[in-house]
C-alpha positions in Angstrom: -0.1 -0.2 0.0 2.8 2.4 0.9 4.6 1.7 -2.5 1.3 2.0 -4.4 1.4 5.7 -2.7 5.0 6.1 -3.5 4.6 5.5 -7.2 1.3 7.6 -7.5 3.2 10.4 -5.7 6.4 10.0 -8.1 4.1 9.9 -11.0 2.7 13.2 -9.6 5.9 15.0 -9.1 7.3 13.8 -12.5 3.9 15.5 -14.0 3.8 18.5 -11.6 4.6 20.9 -14.0 1.8 19.6 -16.1 -0.7 19.6 -13.4 0.8 22.6 -11.3 0.9 20.4 -8.1 3.1 20.4 -5.2 4.5 17.1 -3.6 2.6 17.5 -0.6 -0.7 18.5 -3.2 0.0 15.1 -5.0 0.5 13.0 -1.8 -2.9 14.6 -0.6 -4.9 13.7 -3.7 -3.3 10.1 -3.8 -4.3 9.7 -0.3 -7.6 10.8 -0.8 -8.2 9.1 -4.2 -6.9 5.7 -2.7 -9.8 3.1 -1.8 -7.6 0.7 0.4 -7.3 4.0 2.7 -10.9 4.6 2.6 -11.9 1.2 3.5 -9.1 1.1 6.1 -10.8 4.4 7.7 -14.5 3.1 7.2 -13.5 0.1 9.5 -11.8 2.1 11.7 -15.0 3.9 12.6 -17.2 1.1 12.5 -15.0 -0.1 15.3 -14.7 3.0 17.2 -18.4 2.5 17.2 -18.4 -1.1 18.5 -16.0 0.6 21.4 -18.7 2.8 22.1 -21.3 0.1 22.4 -19.5 -2.2 24.4 -18.5 1.0 26.6 -22.0 1.8 27.3 -23.2 -1.8 28.5 -21.3 -1.1 31.9 -22.9 2.3 32.2 -26.1 2.5 34.3 -29.6 2.5 32.9 -32.7 4.4 33.6 -36.2 3.0 32.6 -39.2 5.4 32.8 -42.7 4.6 32.5 -46.0 6.0 33.2 -49.8 5.8 32.5 -52.3 8.2 32.8 -56.2 7.4 33.1 -58.9 9.8 33.4 -62.4 8.9 34.5 -65.2 11.0 34.0 -67.5 12.0 37.0 -70.1 9.3 37.8 -73.5 10.2 38.3 -74.2 9.7 41.6 -76.5 7.2 42.9 -78.8 7.5 45.9 -79.5 4.4 48.1 -82.2 4.4 50.5 -81.9 2.1 53.6 -84.2 1.5 56.0 -83.8 3.7 59.1 -84.3 1.2 61.8 -82.1 -1.8 61.6 -82.8 -4.6 64.0 -80.4 -5.7 66.2 -79.9 -9.6 67.2 -80.8 -8.9 70.6 -83.8 -7.4 69.5 -84.7 -10.2 67.8 -84.6 -12.5 70.6 -86.8 -10.6 72.8 -89.7 -10.6 70.2 -89.9 -14.6 70.1 
């Protein structure tokens, strides 16, 4: 890979008069257009994401949940009970 970049850089240096590039510009262009370098950079970024995910597994987590229920006001129900309720001792006297 380094040899390829060196060859490309050498070609750019030899042709610098034609393209009007300096050596640094030629090397930058060679690095930017090299597909293997782009693939390696994407793998590095992917692995960085995996490292972040693995680290986050050791951090505490918080789970929140909630519910809300609205119950409308029910209509009032009136229940009439007898006023006098006989007790068990009162029932025994009547017999």
